N, C-alpha and C positions, 0 to 999 in steps of 0.2 A: 592266423591274421594276415590278411593281404595286404601287403605294403604298396604305397603309390609309386609310380614311375618316378617321380621326383625325388621322393626319399631314397629310391634304389640308386639313383644317380649321384645323389649327394653322399651316401655311404659308400659306394664304389670309389668316388675320388678320395675319402678318407682311408679307405683300406690301401689304395695305391700308395699313398704317402707312407703308410706304416711298412708297406713291402720295401719302397726305396730305402727306408731306414735299416732295414735288414741287410741290404747290400753294403751299406756304409759300416755298419758294426761287425760285419763278419770278416774275419782275418784267416780262419781255418780253410785250407783249400779244399779238402774234402767235403766240408760243410757248404762251401761256396759252390762247388760243382753240383751238390746235391740240391741246393737252392735253384740253381740254373735250371737244371733238368726237371724240376718240379713245375718251375714257371713257365717252361716250354711245353712240357707235356699238358698242362691244363690250358694252354692256347692262350696265355697272358702275356707272352713275350712282346707283342707290338706295343705294349705300354712302357716297356723298359729297355727300349734299344740301347740308350747310352749306357746304363747300369750294366747290362749284359756284356756289352763291348768291352768296358773296363774289367769286369770280373773275368772274363775269358782271357784277358792280356796277363792277368795275374796268374790264372792257372797254366797258361802257356809257359811263363817264366818260372814257376815253381818246380822244385826237384821231385821228380816222381819215381826215382831209381828203386825205392823200398816199397812201393805201393802193391797190393793185391790185384787179383785178376778183376776184381768189380771196379776198383779205382782206375786202374790202367785202361781198361775197356771204356769207361764212362768217359775219362779225359780225352782219349782217342777219338771217340763219337763226337762230343761236344766241339772239340776243335776242328775236325773234319767238317762237321755240318755247317760251320762258319767259313769256311773255305781256307783254314790252316792246313798246310801240306805237311803234316806230321807223318813220321815213318811206322810203317807196318812192323818194323823190326822189334818194336817194344814187346810183341808177343812171344819172341823167340824163347824167353826165359820161362814160359809155361810148357815148354816142351820137355820130353824125357830124351835119354840118351840115344834112343832109336829114331828120333826126330819127329815123333808123334806127340800130340797133345797129352800131357800126363793124366792118366786116369784118375788121380786124386782130385782133380778139378771137379769130378762129377759129384763129389760132396757139397759143391758151393753152388747152388741153384741160382743165387743172386748173381753171381760171378759169370755162370754160364750164360744166362740171360742178357747181362750186360756186353758179353763177348759176341753173342749172336747178334744183337743190334748193331754193333760196332761193324762188324765184319762186312754187312751190306753196304759200306761206305769205300769199298773195295775199288780199284782201278786195275787196268790191264797189267798182268806180270806179278800181282801181288797174291802168290799162290798160298802163301800163310793164310790169308783171310778166305780163300775158297775151302781150304782145309778146316778153318775154324768154323765156317758155316755148316759143312757135312757133320764135323764132330758135336757141335753144340745142338743141331737140328735133331740129330739121333738120340742123344741123351734126353733133351728136353721133351721130345715126344714120348719117349719111354716113361718119362716120370710125371708128366703133367696130371695124369689122373689119381696120383697118389698125393698131390699137393693140396693144400688148404687156402681159401680165399683170404688175402686178395691176390697172392702170388699166382694161384692157379689161373684166376682170369687174366691176369698179366701176361703169363706165359702162353695161354691159348690164343690170346689176340696177337701175339708176336708171330707164333707159328703160323697163324693165317696170313698175316701181313707185316712184315718187319717195319720198324719205326721209320726206316728211310723212304718207304713207299706206302706210308699210311696218309689219308687225307687229314691234315691237322685239325680242323674244326670237328670232324666226326670222332677223331680219336680222343680229343679233348672231352667230348660229350661222355664216351666210355670211361674215360680216366677220373672224372669227377666222382662217379660212384666208386671206383677202385681206390682213389685217394682218400675217400671218406673212411674207408675200412683199415687205413693204415694206423697202426698204434702210435706212430711217431710223426703223424700229420700236423700241420700247422693250421689251427683252426681259422685264422685271419686270411691265410691264403686261400683256404678252401671256400670260406665265405665269399671272397672276391671272385673266385671262380665260377661260383654259382650265379652271383649278381651280374657278372659280366656275360655269362653266357645268355642269361636272360635278356639283358639289354640288347645284345647283338641279334639275338633270334628275333626280337620285335623289330629291330631294324631292318633285317632281312625280309621278314613279312612284309613290310611297308614297301619296300623296295620291289618285291616280287608283285604286288598289287599294282603299283605303278606300271611296272613293264607290261602286265596283262592288259590293262587299260590302253596302253599305248598300241600294243600289238593288234588289239581287236577292234579299235575305233575306226570305221570305214570311211575315209574322206580322202580319195585320191582320184586324179582324172589324167593321167599320163597317156598321151596318145599312143606310145609305142607299144603298150600293152596288147593292143588289137592285132598286132602281128604274131603273139604268141597262142600257143594251144590253151584249151581252157584250163588244164590242170596246173599250167605254169603262171596263168595271170595273176592269182591272188599272192603268190609268192613273189613275183617280179615287183607289184606295186608296194608291197610292205618293204621290199629291199630298196627301192628308189626312195621311199619316203624315209626309211631310216638313214640312209646316206645324206640326203638333203637336209634332215634335221640336224644331223652332225654338223654339217657346214654352215648351217645357221647358227648354231650356237658357239662355234669356235671364234676366236678373236682373229682378226685380219693376218697377224703373223703366225697363226696357227693352222691356216686352211691349207697348207701343204700336206697336212696329214690324209686329207681325202684323196689325193692324187696316189699315195701308196696303197690306201685301202682299195681303191679301185684297180689298181694294179695287180694286188693280191687276189681280187675276186675274179680278174681275167684268168689268172693261172688256175685258179680252182676249176673255173668253167671248162678251160683246155684239158684239164685232167680227167673231168667227168666225160667229154667229148670222146677221149681217146678209150676210156674204158668202155664207152657204149659201142665204139667201133670194135674193139675186141669182141664184145658179146655177139654183136650183128653177124661178124664174121667167124664166129666160133674160134677164134685164134688163142693159143695158149703160148704165151711169152714165157721167156727165160725168167728165172724168179728175180735176177737183178734187174731185167727189163720191167718185170712187174712192179718192183718196188720203185723203181725210177718214176713211175707214174702214180701209183697207188699211195706212196707216201704223202704226195701232194693232195690227193682226194681224200685223206683222213680229215682235211679242214684245219689240221694245226698250223701249216704255214700261213693260211689265211687269217687264223686267230692270233697267231704272233704278231701280225700287223694291226688287227682289229682292236685287240686289247690295249695297244699303245695309245690309240686315239683319244681315250679319256685318261691317259696316266700323267696328265699335267707337266711339271717340268721334266719328267723323265722322257717324255716324247719329243726328242730332238730329231732333226733330220738324221743325224750319226745313228740313233736308235732304230729309225726306220730303215736306213740303209743296212743296218746289222741284220734286221729281222728278214728283209728282202733277199739277203745273200744265201738264206737257207743254211744258216750256221750250224756247226756240228750237232750242238744241243737240241736244235728243232729237228734236225735230221734224225736222231736217235729217238727222241720223243715220237716222232711221226711213225718210225719204224715200230716202236713198241705198240703204238695204237693200232697199226695196220695188221700186225702178226697176230696180236692177242684177239683182235676181233675177228679174223679169219678163223682161228684156232676154234673159237666158241660158237661160229656161226655158217662154218662151210657145209656143214649137212643141210641145214635149213634153206639156204641160198642154192643149194645144188638142185633143189627140187623145181625151181622156177628159173626163167630166163634171167641170167645173172652172169656178170663178167666172172672169169674163172679165179678162183681164190689163190693166195700164195701157197696153200697147203697142196693144191692139185699140181701147181706149177714146179713145187719142190718134189712131189712124188714122181713126175714125169721126168724132171731134169735128173734126179739121182736114182730112178728105178726102185724108191723104197714103199714101203707100206705106209697108209696113213698114220700110224702109231709112230714110226720112225722118222716121218716128215715132220709131225708135231713136236717130237722130241728136238729134232735139228733146228726147226724154227724156234723153239723155246730157249735153245742155246744162243740164238741170235738176239732174243730179248735180253738175256742176262748180259750180254756183250754190250748192248746199247746202253743198259743201265750202268755199266762200267765207264762208257763214253761220257755219260752225265756227270757222274761223279768226278770225272778228270776234268771235264768242263769247269766244274763248279770250285775248283781249287786256285786259290791265289787271284780272286777276282778283282777287277779294278773298281773304282767306285762308280764309273759309268756302266759297267756291265753287270754288276751285283744285282739290282733289282729285275734285270731283263733275265738273267739266269735262274733266279728264285721263281719268277712267273712260269718260266719253262718247267722247272722242277715240280711245281705245285699242279700244272696241268697234266704232267705225266703220271703224277700220283693218281689223278682222278681216272686216267686211262686204265690204269693198272686195276683200280677197284672195280670199274664199270666191267671190265672185260676178263676178270680174274677165273670165274668159273662158267659164267654164262654171258650171252650178249644181253646185259642189263639194260642197255639203251634201247633195244628193239623190244625186249621182253621185260617192261618197266614194272610191271606188277609183281616183281619179285625182290631181290635185294635193293634195288632202286628205290623202290617205294618204302622199304624199311629205312633206308639212309635218310631219305627225305623226310620222311616222319620224326626222325630223332632230331634232326637238324633245325626243322621249321614249325613242328607241331607239338611234340611232347615237350611239356615244359619240364625244367630242372627245378625239383623241390628246393625252396629257399627257407 
């Protein structure tokens, strides 16, 4: 039986109230952590921000000295994800006398997976977490084919992309099916997750339709467009129209946002111009020189300002100044996007007139092979993720939403460029992801 949209929204509200009572009635720390984790993995956390904040305070204050690997790892991950600066020394007790992780841990698949996902929240200098990634990945890879669903599915997804780097909505889409197979699942939470995904999916479809109608509605007559070559005219008109529309819709006290947006667009154009000059002159810059320009041309520094335009009360002058300063988290995100893009696309781009990639700059500068250059660049990506993790610790109220936006965008970059350039070759993994998020319904 197909339910109406109105019924779904009413039932969604009822179930949210029941979940809120679960937070109120739950005093066991391990059960609380499991509830928090379930809510977040199913993509429902935006409904329960206050409840999650209070629950995490209880988790932080609780004594965890006698907890096992699963509980210690889960506590560490949940707290680090919310900016708590908890120490990674909590994992020392799982090492043997020789200083390595105990082989007895390999009997605990749930604990290994929990440790694996926790370790990807590491910062610089936390070697125990680097060791944990190597240890858990090795053992989880060797045992994944012998596991049964739903654990086998969960481990496979994590090995492909750890939770820290997964796109939240996409993972939630997968996790609904996984959670449905859990013997200990809560059916009301599962029902809420399905309904909520359907409601959001419908909303996103409507938004996408509106955006497409805006983009393809031809109604501009800006005189400056005549000065541009044909291939740029359409783009320039759309850009001018979008900026003018933003300015029209913003209140008088909000119009300052357009100044920052225009400045970011200018920086983007300057980066493109410099890359064009390198291409035309066949110039091979140093890796540092390349990244100094190409991190700007990833468009993320522009997007850091553009996203703010519509972020309501978050979009203060202080927030725009922060974005314009190219803060460390934006720098790290841009580096990840640039390097991963180049690693997956340098062969294709090398066959046409194109600015030299970071891969070729690295090869020339260090006298290495392509494989060694890619390995070195991938290490830079891992370092950049540690920068992001560090920046997300102890955030101020002002910075928290800005940091989260940067983190979410980096997750998209990670997934778009993980194996191929899915942005350019969109008829591959990108097509599948879009289908899961926007087209394929969740059975209710």
